[in-house]
C-alpha positions in Angstrom: 5.4 -25.7 -6.5 3.9 -23.3 -3.5 0.3 -22.2 -3.8 1.0 -18.2 -3.8 4.7 -17.1 -4.3 3.5 -13.3 -4.9 1.1 -11.1 -2.7 0.4 -7.5 -2.6 -0.1 -6.2 0.6 -2.3 -3.8 -0.6 -4.8 -5.0 -2.4 -4.0 -8.6 -1.7 -3.9 -9.7 -5.2 -2.0 -13.1 -5.0 0.1 -15.0 -8.0 3.0 -16.9 -9.1 6.0 -15.8 -10.1 5.7 -16.9 -13.8 1.8 -14.5 -13.9 3.7 -11.7 -12.4 4.8 -9.7 -15.3 0.8 -10.1 -16.4 -0.1 -7.7 -13.2 0.0 -4.1 -13.8 2.3 -2.2 -12.3 0.4 0.4 -10.5 -1.7 -1.1 -7.4 -5.0 -0.7 -7.4 -5.2 -1.0 -3.2 -8.1 -3.4 -3.3 -11.4 -1.8 -2.1 -10.8 -0.2 0.8 -8.2 2.3 -2.3 -10.8 5.5 -0.9 -9.4 4.6 2.8 -5.8 3.7 2.5 -2.8 6.1 2.1 -0.5 4.7 -0.2 3.2 4.1 1.0 3.8 6.2 -2.2 1.9 9.7 -0.8 4.2 9.4 2.4 7.6 11.5 2.0 10.3 11.9 5.4 10.7 15.3 5.5 13.4 15.0 8.9 14.9 12.3 11.1 11.2 11.9 13.1 8.7 14.2 10.5 6.6 12.6 7.3 4.5 14.9 4.9 1.3 13.2 3.5 0.2 13.7 0.0 -3.7 13.2 -0.4 -4.2 11.1 -3.2 -6.6 12.5 -5.2 -10.9 11.4 -4.8 -9.8 9.5 -1.4 -10.3 10.8 2.4 -7.7 8.4 4.5 -7.5 8.0 7.8 -4.3 7.9 9.0 -3.7 5.8 12.7 -0.6 5.9 14.2 0.3 3.3 17.1 2.8 3.5 19.6 3.6 0.1 20.2 5.8 1.2 23.8 2.4 2.0 25.4 
């Protein structure tokens, strides 16, 4: 048996497979939830364009990194 089976990248919750059904379906986004842009807030509107819907009660900072520089 492994120490962990499932880990959320947003809230960092770690659970075994048999405990996963006990977790809520909606992620609380962890301690930095005011600054996090959840993946459900980003929508592709063109091939290279994205639209972000700002979550309520938040002030996220969106950072884009150019991996080619």
